[in-house]
C-alpha positions as a LaTeX table, in Angstrom:
\begin{tabular}{lrrr}
\hline
Residue & $x$ (\AA) & $y$ (\AA) & $z$ (\AA) \\
\hline
Unk1 & 67.11 & $-6.82$ & 3.63 \\
Unk2 & 70.23 & $-4.59$ & 3.73 \\
Unk3 & 72.96 & $-5.65$ & 6.27 \\
Unk4 & 73.61 & $-2.23$ & 7.56 \\
Unk5 & 71.37 & $-1.13$ & 10.43 \\
Unk6 & 68.34 & 1.04 & 9.48 \\
Unk7 & 68.70 & 4.41 & 11.40 \\
Unk8 & 65.84 & 5.78 & 13.31 \\
Unk9 & 63.58 & 7.80 & 10.73 \\
Unk10 & 60.84 & 9.72 & 12.06 \\
Unk11 & 59.07 & 9.54 & 8.60 \\
Unk12 & 58.49 & 5.66 & 8.75 \\
Unk13 & 55.13 & 6.27 & 10.28 \\
Unk14 & 52.81 & 6.10 & 7.14 \\
Unk15 & 50.29 & 8.19 & 9.00 \\
Unk16 & 52.68 & 10.94 & 9.49 \\
Unk17 & 53.48 & 13.36 & 6.35 \\
Unk18 & 57.06 & 12.97 & 4.97 \\
Unk19 & 59.85 & 15.47 & 5.53 \\
Unk20 & 60.52 & 17.36 & 2.26 \\
Unk21 & 63.77 & 15.33 & 1.69 \\
Unk22 & 62.15 & 12.16 & 2.48 \\
Unk23 & 59.34 & 12.93 & 0.13 \\
Unk24 & 61.86 & 13.75 & $-2.61$ \\
Unk25 & 63.89 & 10.58 & $-1.95$ \\
Unk26 & 60.53 & 8.49 & $-2.26$ \\
Unk27 & 59.73 & 10.34 & $-5.66$ \\
Unk28 & 63.25 & 9.47 & $-6.93$ \\
Unk29 & 62.89 & 5.83 & $-6.00$ \\
Unk30 & 59.55 & 5.53 & $-7.45$ \\
Unk31 & 60.66 & 7.15 & $-10.82$ \\
Unk32 & 63.74 & 4.96 & $-10.79$ \\
Unk33 & 61.63 & 1.68 & $-10.33$ \\
Unk34 & 59.12 & 3.02 & $-12.78$ \\
Unk35 & 61.86 & 3.31 & $-15.55$ \\
Unk36 & 63.49 & 0.16 & $-14.70$ \\
Unk37 & 60.42 & $-1.93$ & $-14.56$ \\
Unk38 & 59.02 & $-0.46$ & $-17.71$ \\
Unk39 & 62.20 & $-1.40$ & $-19.75$ \\
Unk40 & 63.42 & $-4.51$ & $-18.15$ \\
Unk41 & 60.34 & $-6.03$ & $-16.26$ \\
Unk42 & 59.81 & $-6.98$ & $-12.43$ \\
Unk43 & 62.95 & $-8.96$ & $-12.14$ \\
Unk44 & 65.02 & $-5.77$ & $-11.31$ \\
Unk45 & 66.22 & $-5.83$ & $-7.80$ \\
Unk46 & 65.94 & $-3.27$ & $-5.15$ \\
Unk47 & 69.65 & $-2.64$ & $-5.24$ \\
Unk48 & 69.31 & $-1.88$ & $-8.80$ \\
Unk49 & 66.62 & 0.52 & $-8.27$ \\
Unk50 & 68.62 & 2.28 & $-5.29$ \\
Unk51 & 71.64 & 2.51 & $-7.81$ \\
Unk52 & 69.42 & 4.10 & $-10.57$ \\
Unk53 & 67.98 & 6.51 & $-8.08$ \\
Unk54 & 71.33 & 7.44 & $-6.82$ \\
Unk55 & 70.47 & 6.47 & $-3.23$ \\
Unk56 & 71.30 & 3.92 & $-0.74$ \\
Unk57 & 69.56 & 0.73 & $-0.51$ \\
Unk58 & 68.91 & 1.37 & 3.07 \\
Unk59 & 66.89 & 4.39 & 2.02 \\
Unk60 & 64.80 & 2.33 & $-0.27$ \\
Unk61 & 64.01 & $-0.06$ & 2.40 \\
Unk62 & 62.90 & 2.82 & 4.70 \\
Unk63 & 60.50 & 4.34 & 2.07 \\
Unk64 & 59.38 & 0.61 & 0.99 \\
Unk65 & 59.55 & $-2.37$ & 3.42 \\
Unk66 & 59.49 & $-4.88$ & 0.37 \\
Unk67 & 59.59 & $-5.10$ & $-3.41$ \\
Unk68 & 55.83 & $-5.72$ & $-3.61$ \\
Unk69 & 54.98 & $-2.42$ & $-2.14$ \\
Unk70 & 57.38 & $-0.63$ & $-4.59$ \\
Unk71 & 55.83 & $-2.45$ & $-7.56$ \\
Unk72 & 52.39 & $-1.19$ & $-6.56$ \\
Unk73 & 53.75 & 2.40 & $-6.23$ \\
Unk74 & 55.57 & 2.17 & $-9.63$ \\
Unk75 & 52.87 & 0.65 & $-11.43$ \\
Unk76 & 49.92 & 2.92 & $-10.13$ \\
Unk77 & 49.98 & 5.25 & $-13.11$ \\
Unk78 & 50.16 & 2.39 & $-15.74$ \\
Unk79 & 47.37 & 0.56 & $-13.99$ \\
Unk80 & 45.10 & 3.51 & $-14.18$ \\
Unk81 & 45.67 & 3.86 & $-17.78$ \\
Unk82 & 44.47 & 0.21 & $-18.13$ \\
Unk83 & 41.44 & 0.88 & $-16.22$ \\
Unk84 & 40.62 & 3.98 & $-18.41$ \\
Unk85 & 41.01 & 2.04 & $-21.51$ \\
Unk86 & 38.76 & $-0.62$ & $-20.18$ \\
Unk87 & 36.01 & 1.76 & $-19.39$ \\
Unk88 & 36.40 & 3.45 & $-22.80$ \\
Unk89 & 35.95 & 0.13 & $-24.47$ \\
Unk90 & 33.02 & $-0.87$ & $-22.43$ \\
Unk91 & 31.16 & 2.12 & $-23.59$ \\
Unk92 & 31.56 & 1.13 & $-27.39$ \\
Unk93 & 28.10 & 0.86 & $-29.03$ \\
Unk94 & 29.26 & $-2.57$ & $-30.47$ \\
Unk95 & 30.89 & $-5.02$ & $-28.25$ \\
Unk96 & 33.16 & $-6.38$ & $-30.88$ \\
Unk97 & 34.48 & $-2.94$ & $-31.60$ \\
Unk98 & 34.95 & $-2.35$ & $-27.73$ \\
Unk99 & 36.53 & $-5.81$ & $-27.29$ \\
Unk100 & 39.18 & $-4.94$ & $-30.05$ \\
Unk101 & 39.91 & $-1.54$ & $-28.58$ \\
Unk102 & 40.56 & $-3.27$ & $-25.29$ \\
Unk103 & 42.86 & $-5.84$ & $-26.82$ \\
Unk104 & 44.66 & $-3.24$ & $-29.07$ \\
Unk105 & 45.24 & $-0.65$ & $-26.59$ \\
Unk106 & 46.04 & $-3.20$ & $-23.74$ \\
Unk107 & 48.70 & $-4.68$ & $-25.87$ \\
Unk108 & 50.17 & $-1.26$ & $-26.57$ \\
Unk109 & 50.37 & $-0.53$ & $-22.87$ \\
Unk110 & 51.96 & $-3.87$ & $-22.13$ \\
Unk111 & 54.53 & $-3.72$ & $-24.89$ \\
Unk112 & 55.37 & $-0.27$ & $-23.69$ \\
Unk113 & 55.85 & $-1.35$ & $-20.06$ \\
Unk114 & 57.26 & $-4.84$ & $-19.42$ \\
Unk115 & 56.78 & $-4.50$ & $-15.76$ \\
Unk116 & 52.99 & $-3.92$ & $-16.48$ \\
Unk117 & 53.07 & $-7.11$ & $-18.66$ \\
Unk118 & 54.70 & $-9.17$ & $-16.00$ \\
Unk119 & 52.03 & $-8.15$ & $-13.47$ \\
Unk120 & 49.07 & $-8.30$ & $-15.71$ \\
Unk121 & 50.01 & $-11.59$ & $-17.34$ \\
Unk122 & 51.70 & $-13.47$ & $-14.45$ \\
Unk123 & 49.78 & $-15.75$ & $-11.96$ \\
Unk124 & 51.98 & $-15.25$ & $-9.06$ \\
Unk125 & 51.88 & $-13.13$ & $-5.69$ \\
Unk126 & 52.47 & $-9.88$ & $-7.68$ \\
Unk127 & 49.39 & $-10.48$ & $-9.58$ \\
Unk128 & 47.38 & $-11.24$ & $-6.60$ \\
Unk129 & 48.60 & $-7.96$ & $-4.80$ \\
Unk130 & 47.47 & $-5.94$ & $-7.91$ \\
Unk131 & 44.21 & $-7.84$ & $-8.41$ \\
Unk132 & 41.92 & $-4.92$ & $-7.30$ \\
Unk133 & 43.54 & $-2.68$ & $-10.09$ \\
Unk134 & 43.49 & $-5.34$ & $-12.79$ \\
Unk135 & 39.93 & $-6.64$ & $-12.01$ \\
Unk136 & 38.20 & $-3.80$ & $-14.15$ \\
Unk137 & 40.20 & $-4.94$ & $-17.11$ \\
Unk138 & 39.44 & $-8.48$ & $-16.69$ \\
Unk139 & 35.74 & $-7.92$ & $-15.72$ \\
Unk140 & 35.03 & $-5.60$ & $-18.68$ \\
Unk141 & 36.75 & $-8.03$ & $-21.23$ \\
Unk142 & 34.57 & $-10.75$ & $-19.87$ \\
Unk143 & 31.43 & $-8.59$ & $-20.23$ \\
Unk144 & 32.38 & $-7.40$ & $-23.69$ \\
Unk145 & 32.91 & $-11.21$ & $-24.85$ \\
Unk146 & 29.62 & $-12.13$ & $-23.61$ \\
Unk147 & 27.95 & $-9.29$ & $-25.43$ \\
Unk148 & 29.98 & $-10.00$ & $-28.59$ \\
Unk149 & 28.95 & $-13.75$ & $-28.36$ \\
Unk150 & 25.13 & $-12.57$ & $-27.94$ \\
Unk151 & 25.46 & $-10.24$ & $-31.01$ \\
Unk152 & 26.92 & $-12.98$ & $-33.05$ \\
Unk153 & 30.48 & $-11.42$ & $-33.62$ \\
Unk154 & 32.55 & $-13.56$ & $-31.37$ \\
Unk155 & 33.54 & $-16.96$ & $-32.58$ \\
Unk156 & 31.94 & $-19.93$ & $-30.65$ \\
Unk157 & 34.34 & $-21.47$ & $-28.22$ \\
Unk158 & 36.59 & $-18.41$ & $-27.65$ \\
Unk159 & 37.27 & $-17.75$ & $-23.97$ \\
Unk160 & 38.69 & $-14.90$ & $-21.79$ \\
Unk161 & 41.85 & $-17.02$ & $-21.46$ \\
Unk162 & 42.40 & $-17.00$ & $-25.18$ \\
Unk163 & 42.78 & $-13.10$ & $-24.85$ \\
Unk164 & 45.38 & $-13.59$ & $-22.24$ \\
Unk165 & 47.36 & $-16.09$ & $-24.30$ \\
Unk166 & 47.03 & $-13.63$ & $-27.41$ \\
Unk167 & 48.47 & $-10.83$ & $-25.38$ \\
Unk168 & 51.35 & $-13.21$ & $-24.09$ \\
Unk169 & 52.32 & $-13.96$ & $-27.58$ \\
Unk170 & 52.26 & $-10.57$ & $-29.14$ \\
Unk171 & 54.12 & $-8.79$ & $-26.29$ \\
Unk172 & 56.71 & $-11.73$ & $-26.36$ \\
Unk173 & 57.31 & $-10.97$ & $-29.95$ \\
Unk174 & 57.34 & $-7.19$ & $-29.15$ \\
Unk175 & 60.01 & $-7.87$ & $-26.52$ \\
Unk176 & 62.23 & $-9.51$ & $-29.03$ \\
Unk177 & 61.52 & $-7.17$ & $-31.99$ \\
Unk178 & 62.02 & $-3.83$ & $-30.11$ \\
Unk179 & 65.27 & $-3.05$ & $-31.69$ \\
Unk180 & 64.29 & $-4.28$ & $-35.11$ \\
Unk181 & 60.66 & $-3.39$ & $-35.72$ \\
Unk182 & 58.91 & $-2.15$ & $-32.52$ \\
Unk183 & 55.43 & $-2.24$ & $-34.22$ \\
Unk184 & 55.90 & $-5.69$ & $-35.60$ \\
Unk185 & 53.60 & $-7.24$ & $-32.90$ \\
Unk186 & 50.55 & $-5.23$ & $-34.37$ \\
Unk187 & 50.51 & $-7.37$ & $-37.61$ \\
Unk188 & 50.40 & $-10.63$ & $-35.60$ \\
Unk189 & 47.81 & $-9.10$ & $-33.24$ \\
Unk190 & 45.49 & $-8.59$ & $-36.14$ \\
Unk191 & 45.98 & $-12.11$ & $-37.63$ \\
Unk192 & 45.24 & $-13.61$ & $-34.11$ \\
Unk193 & 42.35 & $-11.27$ & $-33.26$ \\
Unk194 & 40.75 & $-11.97$ & $-36.70$ \\
Unk195 & 40.68 & $-15.61$ & $-35.64$ \\
Unk196 & 38.34 & $-14.60$ & $-32.80$ \\
Unk197 & 35.79 & $-13.32$ & $-35.19$ \\
Unk198 & 32.77 & $-15.41$ & $-36.11$ \\
Unk199 & 32.35 & $-16.43$ & $-39.58$ \\
Unk200 & 30.05 & $-18.85$ & $-41.69$ \\
Unk201 & 33.04 & $-21.15$ & $-42.66$ \\
Unk202 & 35.02 & $-21.21$ & $-39.44$ \\
Unk203 & 35.22 & $-24.72$ & $-38.14$ \\
Unk204 & 35.14 & $-25.45$ & $-34.43$ \\
Unk205 & 38.04 & $-24.57$ & $-32.13$ \\
Unk206 & 40.02 & $-27.12$ & $-30.34$ \\
Unk207 & 39.23 & $-27.72$ & $-26.86$ \\
Unk208 & 39.85 & $-24.59$ & $-24.46$ \\
Unk209 & 42.55 & $-24.58$ & $-21.93$ \\
Unk210 & 41.58 & $-25.20$ & $-18.29$ \\
Unk211 & 42.37 & $-22.59$ & $-15.62$ \\
Unk212 & 45.08 & $-25.00$ & $-14.26$ \\
Unk213 & 46.67 & $-25.40$ & $-17.57$ \\
Unk214 & 46.61 & $-21.60$ & $-18.14$ \\
Unk215 & 48.31 & $-20.80$ & $-14.83$ \\
Unk216 & 51.11 & $-23.51$ & $-15.44$ \\
Unk217 & 51.74 & $-22.21$ & $-18.95$ \\
Unk218 & 51.83 & $-18.66$ & $-17.72$ \\
Unk219 & 54.27 & $-19.70$ & $-14.74$ \\
Unk220 & 56.66 & $-21.44$ & $-17.15$ \\
Unk221 & 56.61 & $-18.63$ & $-19.60$ \\
Unk222 & 57.26 & $-15.90$ & $-16.95$ \\
Unk223 & 60.27 & $-18.10$ & $-15.70$ \\
Unk224 & 61.98 & $-18.20$ & $-18.91$ \\
\hline
\end{tabular}
């Protein structure tokens, strides 16, 4: 929290409409956070957001009591996009086509917004806070995988956690290739997703990761 005392602000009450200047400040804060989170991820601090918005950090704290509430506001639009993508994928006549749409469009959204990537692929409190917005994407991916398995298109042994790992890998590549070849991740996404498709000559997959192993890997990856 900021060291300077927070002045009395009649707009703090969330049930009361914000004054015009307070509403403008809130918009500036959300816009600044959206830009910084998208380009640098969720490691950006509130002081940096305040500076980018051209406001004092006390103003940021009056509008958002903690960073988690600001993350929710800044990622509201991108999370809606993810839900829309998932709904479009769900309506695909063939589950495999819907699954590929989900993965390809999802990877595009995550590479375009590092903050969204951090939220969607992490396993910390931020992910927990946004679970209600991420559930549609996760639930629909599970449904599509089940349908693709029943239709004979999905390789036996493939799991939803495999999708998460694929997205981790290609978005990590995208982050490092952004200045050299921004679309490089697409090549490797195709190679990796081709490995999910069932084929007569495919051998059995190695044992799947357990949920505990997935969380441990995600936490270690996010920390580095």
